N, C-alpha and C positions, 0 to 999 in steps of 0.2 A: 286556658294554660297561664300562666304568671306572668304578667307583661314587666312586670319588675322586681328587685332582687328584694325587696323586703314581703312582696307579696307571697313571692316563693318560700323564704325562711319562716314567714308568718304560718304557710299550710303545713309546712316542714312542725313545725313547734307543737301545733293543732293537735297531727300526727303521730305526735312524740311521747301520747301517756305519760305513765308518774316519773316524775319532775324536771312539770311544767315550771313551778313556781321555784325552782334553784336554776333553772336553762332559760326563764323569761326577759331577767335582767341583762343577761350576756348578750342575746340576740339583738337586744334591744340596745345596750351598747355597740355592738360589731355592726348595725344599721346606721347607728348617729354618723360613725366615724364622716369626714368629712375626706373624697379623693371628685382633684379636679374638681373644688368648687363645687360639688354636689354631695349631700350622706346618701353613703354606700346605697340603702336601701330605696333609693329614688332608681337606682341608676338602672336601664332599663335591661331584660333578659335579653342575649342577643344570640341567632342560631346560626350567622354568620362563624365561620371556624375561627379565623384571629380575632376577631372583633368577643366569640364568647371567652379566647384564651385568657383576653387582658380582664376581664371582666372576673372570671375564675380566678387569677390573680389576684384581686382585688380583695375578695374573699377572703383567699389562702390568708393573706397576709394581715386581715384583720381577724381573722379566727386565733390565727398564731399572736399577736398584738393580743385579745383578752384574756388567752389562758397565759401571757405570761404578766397582766394586768400592766402594760405598756401602754395600752392606747388610753390612761384615763390622764395620759401625759402628755398629749398630740391634737395639737391645733388644726390641722391639715396638711394633706397629703397629696402632691403631685407625681402624675409620673414621668420618668423621666423617658425621650425618645430613646427606642435601641440603635446602638451604631453597628453595621456593619463590619468597622477594621478592626475593630477592638472592642473590650468587654466596658460596657455600660452599670451602672447601678440602676436598679428597677425603676427605685419612686427615690423621692424628693419630702422630708418631710420639716413642716415648720411647728417645734414644741409650743407646749403653753406660753413658754417662758423667752421664748421668742428665738432660741436656739434653732438653726439650722441644720441637721443631722440626714445621709445616704445612709438609702435601704437596700439591701441587695438580699434579694429575694430566693429559698433555694430549695428543695423539694426532698426532701428525709424520704426513701422509698424499702418498705421489705425487698430483696432480691427476688421473693419469688409473688409478692403483691405485684410487683415490675411486670413480670411473666403474665400475671391473670389480668392481669391492666388492659394489656396489648393485645391480648388476646379475645377480649371482651369488645376493645376499642374495633379489631377487624373484623367480627364477626358483624358490629351492628355497621360498622359501612361496607362491608360487601350484599347488606339487604338493604341500605341506605342507599347504596349503587342502583339495584335493581329494582326499589321501590320509584328511585325516578326515572327509571327509562320505560316504564310501564305504562300504558296508555291506559286514562281515565272517563273516555268518552261514555263507555257503559256504565258506569256509576258502580263500580266494586270494589273503590278504594274510596274511604273516608279520611277526608282530613285529621288533624293537632296531633297530639302527643300522645303516644307509645309507648312505654317502658317493657323490657326485656327481667327477668331474673331466671337464673340457671340454680335451682334449688337439692337434686342431686348430687352432682359429678362438678370440679370446674373443668370446664372446657379448655381443651389443649388443642395446643398450634394444629395436630392434623385434625380437629373440627371443624377448624375456622370456613372453609368450602359449604359442608354442605348445611354445617349451623345455622353460616348464611343466608343461605340458599332458600334451605326452610321459613326461619325466621320473615323470610321476606312473603315467600307465599300463605306462611300460618296470617298475616298480616292482609294480606290481600284475599284470604278465602274464606277464611273464618270470622274472624273478627267483624265485617259487616252489617252479620246478625246481633251483636250484641250492643245491648245500648251503653254509654262511655258510661265509667264508674273506675274507684278502685280496687274492683274485680279483678283478680291476676288471675288468665282463662289458661288452664296443663292445655300443654300442648300430646294429641296420640300417638298412640302408633302407626296415624299416617305420614306423621313427623317423627322418623322413626328416631335421628339425630337427638334433634327435640327433647324427645320421649325419654331416652334413655338419660341425658344431661339434666331432666325438669325442668324443660322451660316452660315458663309460664310467662304472657302477657297482659299485661292492659290497658286497655284505651284509653285513658284518662278523660279526654277530653276534645273533641270537634274544630277545636277556637287556631285558625292559618292553616299553615304547609302544615304536611307531613312533616312529623319528629320525630325519630326514634332514639332511643338511649337506653343505658345498662345500668340495672341496679345489682352496683356487689354483692356478691355475701360473707361474709368472712370468715376467713380462713387459719391456720394456725401458724405463726409468726415467729422469724428466727432474730431474738431480740439482742443478741449478741452479735450478730453477722451487720444487724442495721446499727449498732454502737459503731464498730468500726469504719462503716459506711460516715459517719459522722465525724470522725475524727480525719479521714483521708478528705473529705470534700471539703470540710473548713479547711488542711493544707494547700489543695486547690484554690482556692476561693483568696487565699493570704497571699499567692505569688500575683494574683489583679487587682491589688485593693488600691494601689495607686490613678489606676484607670477608673473605679469605683470614686473614690477620695474627691481630686482633685479639690484637693487643700480641706474639704470638709471632715469631719468624723464620721461612721462609716459605723450601720447596725448591720449586722448579716443576719439574717431571719429564716431558719429552719420549718417548716410548716408541714402538718400534717392535722385531720381531724379526727373524731370518736365515730365517722362515719368511714372510717378505713377497721387494720388493724392489729395495730401497734401500741399507738401512741402512749397510751396512758403509761402502758407495764415502762417503754422506754423512756419518759421521764422522770417517772420513779428510778429508773437506775443513775439515770444522769442525773440525779439533785445529790446521790451520794459521792459525785464524782469530784476529787478536787488536785487534777495531775493536768487540767487544760489549760493552756492558756491564749485567752482571746484576741490579746496584742496581735497586729497592730486594731484590728476591729475595737472600738467604743464599749461592745458590745458584741455577744453570740448568745442568739437565744434559738429556744424551741418551741414552739407552743401549738397546743394542738383543742383550743374552743375553755375546754375546763378544767387544765394543767398547765404549764408551762415553770421553763427552770433560763434562769439571765444570767449568764457569763461575764458579769462586769472590771473581776480583779484573778491575775492570771496566779495559778494553781491554787484557786482557794473555790471549795465547796459556793456552787451556784446559787441564787435568791429563787426560790422555789412557792410556788402558788398552785391552789386548787381551791375546791369546790368547800373542800371539807377546813381548808387552811383559814375562811372567810379572807 
């Protein structure tokens, strides 16, 4: 299992196939961003839920900043502690010109994607709960990292109980006979719900305790609906501006990355928008690693950047 964020992303780059020569510099820029005194690539991968969430937020911010080509302006980023009493910004950045700005991070997600990810998360969590309560004395369970994909159909909420139980059973009863590799082993009719959904599981390695995750498959996105969410969420964030700012300029950064379903199409649509006012934020951005838009003037088309734009 990859111990650091950098190792994880290097594995991902090696497995990405065509286009490595274009994306490799982006990965290097992303992993060199300094968070809390340490380059992102040197941060450890986490299995604890809360710590893993914070690492994911740092990765997501880095993706967005690279997509918008704003990472090149930043010297260091510091995490801000959440305040349960009132909204606070997520990060504070010191720019290369010594200017200090606050950064509020927001995830813009397709409504169908949100349902899909919630279902995937629930299936995986049910399987984790079963695995964590299973005795391991007879050696039927091997540790390490397992990844599930559903290739035939998108799981629905009604599938959660059966799919979660069958996923755990598949990991316990079938995969111990297979050597760790990137091979995705399909569930046959003995696991009827997994089989119907096209459930496949890879046992990637045996390092550390059992850790189960899901790889999302692409679905058709509702770009207009998500674009409407961009404006709604921006207005919601504007109402909390004073708490984010505390007297400093604030960047509102929406993130999405190219592992998901809609971001390039959404960035393309936003690049032609000239009816949006980013104020009181100094900048409002949406980045998805390979492309991004930066709104920094009222009612003006944003700055657009992408791999093809140089």
